[in-house]
C-alpha positions as CSV (number, residue, x, y, z in Angstrom):
1,M,156.9,146.4,38.2
2,F,157.2,146.3,34.4
3,T,160.3,148.1,33.0
4,V,161.3,148.8,29.5
5,L,164.9,149.9,28.7
6,V,165.6,151.4,25.4
7,D,169.1,152.0,24.0
8,P,168.9,155.4,22.3
9,C,171.9,154.6,20.0
10,R,169.9,151.7,18.5
11,L,166.6,153.7,18.3
12,A,167.7,156.9,16.4
13,G,170.9,158.1,17.9
14,V,171.8,160.0,21.1
15,D,172.0,163.4,19.4
16,W,168.6,163.2,17.9
17,L,167.1,162.0,21.2
18,R,168.7,164.9,23.1
19,R,167.4,167.4,20.6
20,E,163.9,165.9,21.0
21,I,164.0,166.0,24.8
22,D,165.4,169.6,24.8
23,G,162.7,170.7,22.4
24,F,160.0,169.0,24.5
25,I,161.3,170.7,27.7
26,D,161.3,174.1,25.9
27,Y,157.7,173.5,24.7
28,V,156.5,172.6,28.2
29,K,158.3,175.5,29.9
30,A,156.9,178.0,27.3
31,S,153.4,177.0,28.5
32,P,151.6,179.6,30.6
33,P,151.8,178.7,34.3
34,A,148.6,177.8,36.2
35,D,149.7,180.2,38.9
36,P,151.4,183.3,37.4
37,K,153.6,183.7,40.5
38,L,155.1,180.2,40.0
39,P,157.3,179.1,37.0
40,V,156.6,176.0,35.0
41,L,158.9,173.3,36.2
42,V,159.9,169.9,34.7
43,P,160.7,166.8,36.7
44,G,163.9,167.2,38.8
45,E,163.8,171.0,38.8
46,P,162.1,171.3,42.3
47,E,164.7,169.0,43.7
48,R,167.6,170.9,42.0
49,I,166.3,174.2,43.3
50,A,165.9,172.8,46.9
51,H,169.4,171.3,46.7
52,N,171.0,174.5,45.5
53,E,169.2,176.5,48.2
54,R,170.1,174.1,51.0
55,A,173.7,174.0,49.8
56,R,173.8,177.8,49.9
57,T,172.0,178.5,53.1
58,G,172.1,175.2,55.1
59,I,169.2,173.2,56.6
60,E,167.4,174.4,59.6
61,V,167.0,171.7,62.3
62,D,164.7,172.0,65.2
63,A,166.5,172.3,68.6
64,H,164.5,169.4,69.9
65,D,165.7,167.1,67.1
66,L,169.4,168.1,67.5
67,G,169.8,165.7,70.5
68,R,167.5,163.0,69.2
69,D,169.0,159.7,68.5
70,P,167.1,158.1,65.6
71,R,168.4,154.6,66.5
72,R,166.6,154.6,69.8
73,R,163.0,153.5,70.0
74,G,160.7,156.5,70.1
75,G,163.6,158.7,69.1
76,G,164.7,159.5,72.6
77,R,167.6,161.8,73.5
78,G,171.0,160.5,72.9
79,G,174.5,161.9,72.4
80,A,175.6,165.3,73.7
81,R,172.9,167.8,74.7
82,R,172.8,171.1,72.8
83,G,172.2,174.5,74.3
84,R,168.8,176.1,74.4
85,G,167.3,177.8,71.4
86,N,164.6,177.6,68.7
87,G,166.8,175.9,66.2
88,R,170.2,175.8,64.6
89,L,171.3,176.1,61.0
90,M,173.2,173.1,59.9
91,G,175.6,173.9,57.1
92,P,176.1,175.2,54.5
93,R,178.1,172.4,53.0
94,R,180.0,172.2,49.8
95,P,177.6,170.9,47.2
96,R,178.3,167.5,45.7
97,P,178.2,167.2,41.9
98,L,174.8,166.0,40.6
């Protein structure tokens, strides 16, 4: 993998670079969406949206997977068995700072 690292302070200054990036994001988000029902998103936004939603509502886990021990070959059952049901909502947890 080829990687290029650039120090923005030596390039043109952090403030200038932030203004350029913010301007580019505004330009991209002002574009008409391909699907009018969905907003235009920039990299990282889908993950941020999912993180905030999961922090607010929790993560649904299938009842079958609640007793599954991922360390065992084939993911067999391990640990305490859970009661019957279609699933359980895990969380919500306090969100960690990004």
